[in-house]
Structures are given as C-alpha cells and as structure tokens.
KEVO-686451 format. One record per residue: z, x, y of N, C-alpha, C in turn. Coordinates in steps of 0.1 Angstrom, whole numbers, padded with zeros to 4 digits, always signed. Atoms other than C-alpha are relative to their C-alpha. Layout:
% residues N
ZXYZXYZXY ...
END
This chain:
% residues 380
-0004-0007-0012+0001-0581-0414-0006+0014+0001 +0005-0014+0000-0010-0546-0424-0015+0000+0003 +0014+0000-0002-0046-0556-0426-0004-0004+0014 +0002+0004-0014-0045-0573-0392+0002+0011+0010 -0003-0011-0009-0029-0544-0375-0010+0011-0001 +0011-0010+0002-0054-0520-0390-0012-0004+0006 +0012+0005-0007-0082-0542-0378+0001+0001+0015 -0002-0001-0014-0067-0543-0343-0001+0014+0005 +0000-0014-0004-0063-0505-0342-0015+0004+0000 +0014-0004+0001-0099-0501-0353-0009-0006+0011 +0008+0006-0010-0112-0525-0327+0002+0006+0014 -0004-0005-0013-0094-0510-0297-0009+0012+0005 +0009-0010-0004-0115-0478-0296-0014-0005+0003 +0014+0005-0002-0147-0497-0299+0000-0008+0013 +0000+0007-0013-0137-0520-0270+0001+0010+0012 -0001-0010-0010-0128-0489-0249-0014+0006+0003 +0014-0005-0001-0163-0475-0256-0009-0010+0007 +0008+0011-0007-0179-0508-0246+0003-0001+0015 -0004+0001-0014-0159-0509-0214-0006+0012+0008 +0005-0012-0007-0169-0473-0205-0016-0001+0002 +0015+0002-0001-0206-0481-0213-0004-0010+0011 +0002+0010-0010-0204-0512-0191+0002+0006+0014 -0003-0006-0013-0189-0492-0162-0012+0009+0003 +0011-0009-0003-0217-0466-0165-0012-0007+0003 +0012+0009-0003-0244-0493-0166+0001-0006+0014 -0002+0006-0014-0229-0509-0135-0002+0010+0010 +0002-0011-0010-0227-0476-0117-0015+0004+0001 +0014-0004-0001-0263-0468-0126-0008-0010+0008 +0007+0010-0007-0275-0501-0113+0003+0001+0015 -0004-0001-0014-0255-0496-0080-0008+0012+0006 +0007-0012-0005-0271-0461-0076-0015-0003+0002 +0014+0003-0001-0306-0474-0083-0003-0009+0012 +0002+0010-0012-0302-0503-0058+0002+0007+0013 -0003-0008-0013-0287-0479-0032-0011+0009+0003 +0011-0009-0003-0315-0454-0035-0012-0007+0004 +0011+0007-0004-0341-0480-0033+0001-0006+0014 -0001+0007-0014-0327-0496-0001+0004+0010+0011 -0004-0009-0010-0315-0464+0016-0006+0014-0002 +0007-0013+0003-0340-0437+0007+0000+0009+0012 +0000-0008-0012-0343-0425+0043+0013+0006+0003 -0013-0006-0003-0306-0421+0049+0004+0010-0011 -0003-0010+0010-0303-0404+0015-0007+0013+0002 +0007-0012-0002-0330-0380+0023+0006+0008+0012 -0006-0007-0012-0314-0371+0057+0013+0006-0005 -0013-0006+0005-0280-0367+0040-0002+0012-0009 +0002-0012+0008-0295-0344+0014-0004+0012+0008 +0004-0011-0008-0311-0323+0041+0012+0006+0007 -0012-0005-0007-0278-0321+0060+0009+0008-0010 -0008-0006+0010-0260-0313+0028-0005+0014-0004 +0006-0013+0003-0285-0285+0020+0003+0010+0011 -0003-0009-0011-0279-0271+0055+0014+0005-0001 -0014-0004+0001-0242-0271+0050+0002+0010-0011 -0001-0010+0011-0245-0253+0016-0006+0013+0005 +0006-0013-0004-0268-0227+0032+0009+0007+0010 -0009-0006-0009-0243-0222+0060+0012+0006-0007 -0011-0006+0008-0215-0217+0035-0004+0012-0008 +0005-0013+0006-0236-0192+0016-0001+0011+0009 +0000-0011-0010-0241-0173+0048+0014+0005+0003 -0014-0004-0002-0204-0173+0054+0005+0008-0011 -0004-0008+0011-0198-0160+0019-0006+0014+0000 +0006-0013-0001-0223-0132+0025+0007+0008+0011 -0008-0007-0010-0204-0123+0057+0013+0005-0006 -0013-0005+0007-0172-0121+0036-0003+0012-0008 +0003-0012+0007-0190-0096+0014-0001+0012+0008 +0002-0012-0009-0199-0074+0043+0014+0004+0006 -0014-0004-0005-0162-0075+0055+0006+0010-0010 -0006-0008+0010-0153-0059+0022-0005+0014-0001 +0007-0012+0001-0177-0030+0025+0007+0011+0008 -0006-0012-0008-0164+0005+0035+0015+0000+0000 -0014+0000+0000-0128-0003+0027+0006+0000-0014 -0004-0001+0014-0125+0006-0010+0013+0008-0001 -0012-0008+0001-0097+0032-0004+0012-0007+0004 -0012+0007-0005-0073+0011+0016-0003-0015+0002 +0002+0014-0001-0069-0026+0015+0006-0005+0013 -0004+0005-0013-0068-0040+0050-0001-0015+0000 +0000+0014+0000-0064-0076+0061-0014-0006+0001 +0014+0004-0001-0101-0079+0069-0006+0000-0014 +0005-0001+0014-0108-0068+0033+0006-0012-0008 -0006+0012+0007-0084-0095+0020-0007-0013+0003 +0008+0012-0004-0101-0122+0040-0014+0000-0006 +0014+0000+0006-0135-0110+0029+0000-0003-0015 -0001+0003+0014-0125-0110-0007+0002-0015-0003 -0002+0015+0002-0112-0146-0004-0012-0008+0003 +0012+0007-0003-0144-0157+0012-0010+0001-0010 +0010-0002+0010-0166-0142-0014+0003-0007-0013 -0003+0008+0012-0147-0162-0041-0003-0015+0002 +0004+0014-0001-0160-0194-0027-0012-0004-0009 +0009+0003+0010-0179-0211-0055-0011-0010+0004 +0011+0009-0003-0212-0230-0054+0004-0014-0002 -0004+0014+0003-0197-0261-0070+0009-0006+0011 -0008+0005-0011-0172-0263-0042-0008-0003+0012 +0009+0003-0011-0199-0260-0016-0008-0013-0001 +0007+0013+0002-0219-0288-0031+0009-0012+0001 -0010+0011+0000-0188-0310-0035+0004-0002+0015 -0004+0001-0015-0178-0303+0002-0012-0006+0008 +0011+0005-0007-0213-0310+0014-0002-0015-0003 +0002+0014+0003-0215-0343-0005+0011-0008+0006 -0011+0007-0006-0181-0353+0008-0002-0002+0015 +0002+0001-0014-0191-0346+0044-0011-0010+0004 +0011+0008-0004-0224-0365+0043+0000-0014-0007 +0001+0013+0007-0216-0394+0020+0003-0012+0009 -0003+0011-0009-0203-0415+0049-0012-0005+0007 +0012+0004-0008-0237-0415+0067-0011-0005-0009 +0011+0004+0009-0257-0425+0036+0002-0014-0005 -0003+0014+0005-0242-0460+0031+0002+0000-0015 -0002-0001+0015-0230-0449-0004+0008-0012-0005 -0008+0010+0006-0217-0477-0026+0014+0005-0004 -0014-0003+0003-0180-0479-0036+0001+0009-0012 +0000-0008+0012-0187-0465-0071-0003+0015+0002 +0005-0014-0003-0206-0434-0058+0011+0007+0009 -0011-0006-0009-0179-0428-0031+0012+0004-0008 -0011-0003+0008-0152-0429-0057-0003+0013-0009 +0004-0011+0008-0171-0404-0079+0000+0013+0009 +0000-0012-0009-0177-0380-0050+0014+0004+0004 -0013-0003-0004-0141-0383-0039+0008+0007-0011 -0007-0006+0012-0128-0375-0074-0005+0015-0002 +0005-0014+0002-0152-0345-0078+0004+0009+0011 -0004-0008-0011-0143-0332-0043+0015+0004-0002 -0014-0002+0001-0106-0335-0051+0002+0012-0011 -0001-0010+0010-0110-0314-0083-0005+0013+0005 +0006-0013-0005-0133-0288-0067+0009+0006+0011 -0008-0005-0011-0110-0285-0036+0013+0007-0006 -0012-0006+0006-0079-0279-0057-0002+0013-0007 +0003-0012+0007-0095-0253-0079-0004+0011+0009 +0004-0011-0009-0111-0235-0050+0012+0005+0008 -0012-0004-0007-0078-0235-0031+0008+0010-0008 -0007-0009+0009-0062-0219-0061-0007+0014-0001 +0007-0013+0000-0089-0192-0062+0002+0008+0014 -0002-0006-0013-0085-0185-0024+0015+0006+0000 -0014-0005-0001-0047-0183-0027+0003+0012-0009 -0002-0011+0009-0049-0160-0057-0005+0013+0006 +0005-0012-0006-0071-0135-0038+0008+0004+0011 -0009-0004-0012-0049-0136-0007+0013+0006-0005 -0013-0006+0006-0017-0130-0028-0003+0014-0006 +0003-0013+0006-0033-0102-0048-0004+0010+0010 +0004-0009-0011-0048-0087-0017+0012+0005+0008 -0012-0004-0007-0014-0087+0000+0008+0009-0008 -0008-0010+0009+0002-0070-0030-0007+0013+0000 +0007-0013-0001-0025-0043-0029+0002+0006+0013 -0002-0005-0013-0020-0040+0008+0014+0006+0001 -0013-0005+0000+0017-0035+0004+0002+0013-0008 +0000-0012+0008+0011-0009-0023-0010+0011+0004 +0011-0009-0004-0016+0009-0003+0006+0014+0001 -0004-0014-0001-0014+0047-0006+0009+0005-0011 -0008-0004+0011+0006+0047-0038-0008+0009-0009 +0006-0009+0008-0002+0076-0059+0001-0003-0015 -0003+0004+0014+0010+0060-0092-0011-0010-0004 +0011+0010+0002-0024+0044-0100+0002-0008-0013 -0003+0007+0012-0014+0036-0136+0010-0011+0001 -0010+0010-0002+0017+0018-0126-0005-0012+0008 +0004+0011-0009+0001-0002-0098-0011-0008-0007 +0010+0008+0008-0028-0011-0121+0006-0009-0010 -0007+0009+0010-0005-0024-0148+0007-0011+0007 -0007+0010-0008+0016-0042-0122-0009-0011+0005 +0010+0010-0005-0015-0059-0107-0005-0008-0011 +0005+0008+0011-0026-0070-0141+0010-0011-0004 -0010+0010+0003+0007-0087-0148+0002-0010+0011 -0001+0009-0011+0009-0101-0113-0012-0010+0000 +0012+0009+0000-0027-0115-0116+0002-0011-0010 -0002+0010+0010-0017-0132-0148+0010-0011+0004 -0010+0010-0004+0014-0148-0134-0004-0008+0011 +0005+0008-0012-0002-0158-0101-0010-0010-0004 +0011+0009+0005-0032-0172-0119+0006-0012-0007 -0006+0011+0008-0011-0193-0143+0007-0010+0010 -0008+0009-0009+0012-0206-0115-0009-0008+0009 +0009+0007-0010-0016-0215-0090-0008-0010-0007 +0008+0010+0006-0038-0232-0115+0008-0011-0007 -0009+0011+0005-0009-0251-0130+0003-0009+0011 -0002+0009-0012-0001-0264-0095-0013-0008+0003 +0013+0007-0002-0038-0272-0090-0002-0011-0010 +0002+0010+0011-0039-0291-0123+0009-0012+0003 -0009+0011-0002-0008-0311-0114-0005-0008+0012 +0005+0007-0012-0023-0319-0079-0012-0009-0004 +0012+0007+0004-0056-0330-0095+0004-0013-0007 -0004+0012+0008-0039-0353-0120+0007-0010+0009 -0007+0010-0009-0016-0368-0093-0010-0007+0009 +0010+0006-0009-0046-0375-0070-0009-0010-0008 +0008+0009+0008-0064-0391-0099+0008-0012-0005 -0008+0012+0004-0036-0416-0104+0009+0002-0013 -0007-0003+0012-0019-0399-0134+0015+0003+0004 -0015-0003-0002+0020-0399-0136+0003+0014-0005 -0002-0014+0004+0028-0362-0136+0015+0004+0000 -0014-0003+0000+0066-0365-0135+0005+0007-0012 -0004-0006+0013+0071-0357-0172-0006+0014-0001 +0006-0013+0001+0046-0328-0170+0007+0010+0009 -0007-0009-0009+0064-0312-0140+0014+0004-0007 -0013-0003+0007+0097-0315-0159-0002+0009-0011 +0003-0008+0012+0082-0300-0190-0003+0015+0004 +0003-0014-0005+0068-0270-0170+0012+0007+0005 -0013-0006-0006+0102-0265-0153+0009+0005-0012 -0009-0003+0011+0121-0265-0186-0006+0012-0008 +0007-0011+0006+0095-0242-0202+0002+0013+0007 -0002-0012-0008+0097-0217-0174+0014+0005+0000 -0014-0005+0002+0135-0216-0176+0003+0006-0013 -0002-0006+0013+0134-0210-0213-0006+0014-0001 +0007-0013+0001+0109-0182-0210+0008+0011+0009 -0007-0009-0009+0129-0166-0181+0013+0005-0007 -0012-0004+0007+0161-0166-0201-0002+0009-0012 +0003-0008+0012+0145-0152-0232-0005+0014+0004 +0005-0014-0004+0128-0123-0213+0007+0005+0012 -0007-0004-0012+0155-0117-0188+0001+0015+0003 -0001-0015-0002+0159-0080-0194-0014+0006+0004 +0014-0005-0003+0121-0074-0194-0004-0003+0014 +0004+0003-0013+0116-0093-0162+0009+0007+0011 -0008-0007-0010+0145-0075-0145-0006+0014+0002 +0006-0013-0001+0129-0041-0152-0014-0001+0007 +0013+0002-0006+0095-0055-0142+0001-0002+0015 -0001+0002-0014+0106-0068-0109+0006+0012+0008 -0005-0013-0006+0125-0035-0103-0011+0009+0002 +0012-0008-0002+0092-0017-0109-0008-0004+0012 +0008+0005-0011+0074-0039-0085+0007+0003+0014 -0007-0003-0012+0102-0033-0059-0002+0015+0003 +0003-0014-0002+0097+0005-0064-0014+0003+0005 +0013-0002-0004+0060+0003-0061-0003-0005+0014 +0003+0006-0012+0059-0020-0031+0009+0004+0012 -0009-0004-0010+0090-0010-0012+0000+0015+0002 +0002-0015-0001+0084+0027-0019+0013+0007+0004 -0012-0009-0002+0120+0041-0020-0003+0014-0004 +0005-0014+0003+0103+0071-0036-0013-0001-0007 +0014+0000+0006+0069+0081-0050+0000+0011-0010 +0001-0010+0010+0057+0103-0078-0001+0014+0008 +0000-0014-0006+0064+0140-0070+0012+0002+0010 -0011-0001-0009+0094+0132-0047+0012+0006-0008 -0012-0005+0005+0126+0151-0053+0011-0010+0003 -0010+0010-0002+0155+0127-0059+0013+0004-0006 -0013-0003+0006+0192+0128-0067+0006-0014-0003 -0005+0013+0005+0205+0099-0087+0012+0002-0010 -0012-0001+0009+0240+0096-0102+0003+0015-0002 -0002-0014+0002+0245+0130-0118-0013+0008-0003 +0014-0006+0003+0207+0137-0121-0007+0004+0013 +0008-0004-0011+0186+0157-0098-0013+0006-0005 +0013-0004+0005+0149+0163-0102-0012-0006+0008 +0012+0006-0007+0113+0152-0093-0005-0011-0009 +0006+0012+0007+0097+0119-0102-0013+0003-0006 +0012-0002+0007+0070+0123-0128-0009-0012-0001 +0008+0012+0003+0059+0088-0135+0009-0013+0002 -0006+0013-0003+0068+0052-0124-0006-0010-0009 +0005+0009+0010+0063+0028-0153+0005-0014+0003 -0004+0014-0002+0068-0010-0156+0014-0002-0006 -0013+0001+0006+0099-0005-0178+0010+0011+0005 -0009-0011-0003+0113+0029-0168-0007+0010+0009 +0005-0011-0008+0109+0059-0145+0004+0013-0006 -0003-0014+0006+0106+0095-0158+0002+0010+0011 -0004-0010-0010+0124+0122-0138+0001+0014-0008 -0001-0013+0006+0119+0159-0146+0012+0007+0007 -0012-0005-0005+0153+0174-0141-0002+0015+0004 +0002-0014-0005+0158+0208-0123+0003+0010-0011 -0002-0009+0011+0170+0222-0156-0011-0001-0011 +0012+0000+0009+0137+0213-0173-0002-0012-0008 +0002+0011+0009+0143+0183-0194-0004-0013+0007 +0005+0012-0005+0127+0149-0189+0011-0011-0002 -0010+0010+0001+0151+0121-0181-0006-0014+0003 +0006+0014-0001+0141+0084-0186+0010-0010+0003 -0010+0010-0005+0159+0058-0166-0007-0013+0002 +0005+0013-0002+0153+0021-0167-0001-0004+0015 +0002+0002-0015+0140+0008-0133+0012-0008+0006 -0011+0008-0005+0168-0018-0129+0012+0009+0002 -0012-0009-0001+0195+0008-0136-0002+0010+0011 +0003-0010-0010+0177+0032-0112+0003-0006+0014 -0002+0006-0013+0179+0007-0083+0014-0005+0002 -0013+0005-0001+0214-0005-0091+0010+0010+0006 -0009-0010-0005+0230+0028-0080-0006+0007+0012 +0005-0007-0012+0227+0049-0049-0009+0012-0004 +0010-0010+0003+0196+0071-0049-0004+0007+0012 +0003-0009-0012+0189+0100-0025-0014+0005-0002 +0013-0005+0000+0153+0108-0017+0000+0013+0008 -0001-0013-0007+0154+0145-0009-0014+0005+0006 +0014-0004-0005+0116+0147-0002-0002-0005+0014 +0003+0006-0013+0119+0127+0030+0009+0005+0011 -0008-0006-0010+0142+0150+0049-0010+0007+0010 +0007-0007-0010+0127+0162+0082+0006+0013+0003 -0007-0012-0002+0152+0190+0081+0010+0002-0012 -0011-0002+0010+0177+0206+0057+0010+0010+0006 -0010-0008-0006+0210+0220+0068+0006+0010-0010 -0005-0011+0008+0222+0253+0055+0013+0005+0007 -0012-0005-0005+0257+0268+0058+0003+0013-0006 -0003-0013+0005+0266+0304+0055+0014+0004+0004 -0013-0006-0003+0301+0319+0053-0001+0015+0001 +0002-0015-0003+0304+0354+0068+0014+0005+0003 -0013-0007-0002+0335+0377+0068-0002+0014+0005 +0000-0013-0005+0340+0408+0088+0014+0006-0001 -0013-0007+0003+0368+0434+0085+0009-0002+0012 -0011+0002-0011+0401+0431+0105-0001+0011+0011 +0000-0011-0010+0394+0464+0122-0011-0002+0010 +0011+0002-0010+0365+0449+0142+0006-0003+0013 -0006+0002-0013+0372+0451+0179-0002-0015+0005 +0000+0013-0005+0379+0419+0198-0012-0004+0007 +0013+0002-0008+0349+0422+0221-0011-0002-0010 +0010+0002+0009+0327+0425+0191+0001-0013-0007 -0002+0013+0006+0343+0395+0174-0004-0011+0009 +0004+0011-0010+0337+0375+0206-0015-0001+0000 +0014+0000-0001+0300+0385+0205-0007-0004-0013 +0006+0003+0013+0294+0378+0168-0008-0014+0000 +0007+0013+0001+0285+0340+0173-0014+0001+0007 +0013-0001-0007+0257+0349+0198-0009+0009-0008 +0008-0009+0008+0245+0377+0175-0006-0008-0012 +0005+0008+0011+0243+0352+0146-0011-0010+0005 +0009+0010-0005+0225+0326+0168-0014+0007+0002 +0013-0007-0003+0199+0352+0179-0007+0004-0013 +0006-0004+0012+0193+0365+0144-0006-0012-0007 +0005+0012+0007+0189+0329+0130-0012-0005+0006 +0011+0006-0007+0166+0316+0156-0012+0009+0001 +0012-0008+0001+0143+0346+0152-0008-0003-0012 +0008+0005+0012+0132+0330+0119-0006-0013+0003 +0008+0012-0003+0105+0304+0121+0007-0013-0006 -0004+0013+0004+0116+0267+0118+0016-0001-0002 -0015+0000+0001+0154+0276+0120+0006-0002+0014 -0007+0004-0012+0176+0260+0146+0015+0001-0002 -0014-0001+0002+0213+0269+0149+0007-0013+0005 -0007+0011-0003+0236+0239+0149+0014+0004+0007 -0013-0005-0005+0270+0256+0154+0003+0013-0007 -0005-0013+0006+0286+0290+0147+0012+0004+0007 -0012-0004-0006+0320+0305+0153+0010+0005-0010 -0011-0005+0009+0352+0320+0138+0007-0013-0005 -0006+0011+0006+0368+0296+0114+0014+0002-0005 -0014-0002+0006+0399+0313+0099+0002+0015-0001 -0004-0014+0003+0418+0345+0093+0003+0000-0015 -0001+0000+0014+0412+0352+0057+0010+0011-0005 -0009-0010+0006+0432+0373+0033-0004+0014+0002 +0005-0013-0002+0410+0403+0038-0012+0000+0010 +0011+0000-0009+0385+0392+0065+0002-0010+0011 +0001+0009-0011+0379+0375+0098-0012-0009-0004 +0010+0009+0005+0359+0344+0087-0008-0007+0011 +0009+0007-0009+0329+0330+0105-0009-0010-0008 +0009+0009+0007+0307+0301+0096-0013-0003+0009 +0013+0002-0006+0270+0296+0105-0006-0012-0006 +0008+0012+0005+0253+0262+0103-0013-0001+0008 +0013+0001-0006+0216+0259+0109-0009-0009-0008 +0009+0009+0006+0188+0235+0102-0014+0007-0001 +0014-0005+0002+0154+0244+0087-0009-0012+0001 +0009+0011-0003+0127+0221+0100-0011-0001-0010 +0010+0001+0011+0109+0215+0067+0006-0009-0011 -0005+0008+0012+0111+0191+0038-0004+0006-0013 +0004-0008+0012+0096+0216+0014+0011+0009-0004 -0012-0008+0004+0124+0232-0006-0004+0015-0001 +0004-0014+0000+0104+0265-0011+0000+0006+0013 +0000-0006-0014+0100+0269+0026+0015+0001+0005 -0015-0001-0003+0138+0262+0031+0006+0012-0006 -0006-0012+0008+0147+0287+0004-0004+0013+0007 +0005-0013-0006+0125+0314+0020+0006+0002+0014 -0006-0001-0014+0139+0306+0055+0015+0005-0001 -0014-0004+0001+0175+0310+0043+0001+0015-0004 +0001-0015+0004+0166+0344+0027-0003+0008+0013 +0003-0008-0012+0150+0355+0060+0011+0000+0010 -0012+0000-0009+0181+0345+0080+0010+0010-0005 -0009-0010+0005+0203+0365+0057-0004+0014+0003 +0005-0013-0003+0181+0395+0061+0002+0004+0015 -0001-0002-0014+0181+0391+0098+0014+0003+0004 -0014-0002-0003+0219+0389+0100+0004+0014-0005 -0003-0014+0006+0222+0420+0077-0005+0011+0009 +0006-0010-0009+0199+0439+0100+0007+0001+0013 -0007+0000-0013+0217+0428+0132+0014+0007-0002 -0013-0006+0002+0251+0438+0118+0000+0015-0002 +0001-0014+0002+0239+0471+0106-0003+0007+0013 +0003-0006-0013+0224+0478+0140+0012+0001+0010 -0012+0000-0009+0256+0468+0158+0012+0007-0005 -0012-0007+0006+0279+0487+0134+0011-0009-0004 -0010+0010+0004+0297+0455+0123+0000+0001-0016 -0002-0001+0015+0311+0458+0087+0004-0013-0006 -0004+0012+0007+0312+0430+0063+0013+0003-0008 -0013-0002+0007+0346+0424+0047-0003-0003-0015 -0001+0003+0014+0352+0425+0010+0014+0002-0004 -0014+0000+0004+0384+0421-0010+0006+0015+0000 -0006-0013-0001+0406+0451-0001+0015-0001-0001 -0015+0000+0000+0443+0461-0005+0004+0013+0006 -0005-0012-0008+0461+0485+0019+0015+0002-0003 -0014-0003+0003+0494+0501+0008+0006+0009+0011 -0007-0008-0010+0519+0515+0034+0012+0006-0007 -0012-0008+0005+0545+0542+0025+0010+0000+0010 -0011+0001-0010+0578+0537+0041+0009+0012+0000 -0009-0011-0001+0602+0564+0053+0014-0005-0003 -0014+0004+0003+0639+0565+0047+0006-0011+0009 -0005+0010-0009+0645+0544+0077-0007-0014-0001 +0007+0012+0002+0621+0517+0065-0013-0001+0008 +0012+0001-0008+0593+0525+0089-0012+0005-0008 +0012-0005+0007+0557+0529+0076-0003+0013+0006 +0004-0013-0004+0548+0565+0077-0014+0004-0003 +0014-0003+0003+0514+0565+0061-0006-0011-0009 +0006+0010+0009+0490+0539+0048-0008+0007-0011 +0007-0006+0011+0475+0547+0014-0009-0010-0007 
END
C-alpha cells in the first residue's frame, strides 16, 4: 500500500507536465494553422493594433502636458493628467489585441489567451489609475498646507494602504475571472484586516485624527489656538501628536485624537477681536457731562484705525465712581495689531478726558463731621 501510494504521487506531477506540454503543442499547431490561412487578416489586425497603441501613447503624452505648470497646487486637471501618464505599455498592447482579435478569425485557444491576458492587464491598470486618482484627491484636499513634513508622511502611509487595498482587490478580481474560487481568500483577508485593526487601534486612531487635521484644516501651523486649559501657537502637526508652544513658553505635546475629542478654539481665524474697557468717573461730574461721555468715548475710539465701537454707556453706580463700559471691535486677526490698537484707544480716551476736564475716579473715602443736632457741618 505504501509503495503503491508513493508511486501514484510520483506519477501525478509527471502526468500534469505531459498534459501541459500537450496543451502547448495543440495551441502551437492552432496558431501555425491560423497564421498560414489568415495572414492578410492578421497583418491588418496588427496594423490596426499598432495604430491603437500609437493613439494611446499620444493620449499618455497629452496627460503629461496636463501636469506641467501645476507643481505648487494639485488641481483636477493635474490629477487626471497623472492618472493618464500611469497608463502602461502592456495594458495598451493587451487592449489593442482584445479590440482587433475579433476581426482576425482567431482560434478559440488564442482568444482564450488574449482574454485572460487582457483581464489581468485591465485589473492591474485600473488599480494604478484608482491609486493615482485617490492620492491626487488627497493632495488636492491638503493643498496649501504648510506642514510639509506631516503631509509627506501622511501621503506615504496613505500610498501604502491604498496600494495594498487596490491591488488586493485587483488580485481577487483576476483570480475570480480566471475561474478560481476566492471565497476563502476574501474571508482570510477580512479576518486579517480585523485582527490588524484591533491590534493597532490606538495608532490608527491618532493617524486618522492627523489626517483629519491635515485635510479638514481646523488649524494650521502657526495658528493661535485655545484647547482645554492650554493656549498657544501650533508649532508642528505630526502623525501621532501635535506640538503647541504655550504662551508661557513651554512646549505642550497633545495626541491628535485627544486634541480633536475636545472643543478647540482657533484664535487665528478671527476677523475681529472684541475689547471691553471699564471706566469710572467721580461722582462730582456734572450730569450734562455724564450724558456726553458715551459720545466722547465713541469719538475717541473710532479715531483709532481699525476700531469700531459696538456699544458704550453708564452701567452702574459704584462705591466711589460712576461706572461706564466701552465695547469695541478691532478689525484684525493679528494679536499684536489688536494689542497696539487697545493701547491707542486708552491714550485717546485719556487725552479726551483731560481736554474736557473729566476726572477719573479712584477709591476715595469722605468723612462728614456732624454738629450737635446731627447735621453735617463739614466734610473732612
């Protein structure tokens, strides 16, 4: 039994080799007979096929011209041009053969070979086109991003993931069209993907958060942001974390996922900043002057460039002052400009009050001396 089984196992490969050799011999005879009897149709088909390949080469050259002059910004014409330039010669030849084989009276064996080669070439070429379009779209969404290191690293990882996914799909489609049962392969790929995703869940969370920051652009490098109890400017956006230089000088490193999970304020995208000043004048100020103070504040504030008064008026009777409040907007997103404008407004108000003889209040205490009958006789 053992010797017989061993002999059977040894014979099977040899029989398979003989069957393959017989198939090749039969295909060779079919091709020879076909060429001998249809040489004119074959010559015409070859000429048409060569014309098709030349036309496709011209189209690829046109795609290269679409890409020129658009190195700084990735536009849709650039994306299409890049995809066209990735058209391979083997796909052109396979496509031309598939288009002309019907008019050359090709035998069944040759037709089967051409169909199989075209299926493989078309699947691989489609994967190349899809990869270029996806990566081009990613670059288009990230256009203008100043964080070149982060976008470069992100594109490297995205290229790897997209390439693996697209060519895995292409491989499955090729095997399926060639008659191979791919159910087990698809199940294996799905289980493997789930296992990898669970094992690297934290890494992928920060990675996708980094991609969200780069592509959605809630902030960029150099923007002033306020997050949780932290305020500062963004120094670097990485794939794992973002570095923020706090207003007190230290560098704060926050994971990208944690950064997006909480409310974040981008202070660099304000078209205006609102300032509020509290002003107090003494109780001895005449009523007519008190009534005129809001207009005086408005005039002094709007004499400063980029400052617009929102509202101003008396707000309360303080312990030692008549209290006014001034709210005004500075039409700038640059904090240094806003800071200088607030200083200029304060100086303008001080100059106006000095010119009008209006005294600022400060904490004071006035004592009254009472007479024998209880009436105040002299303040001290």
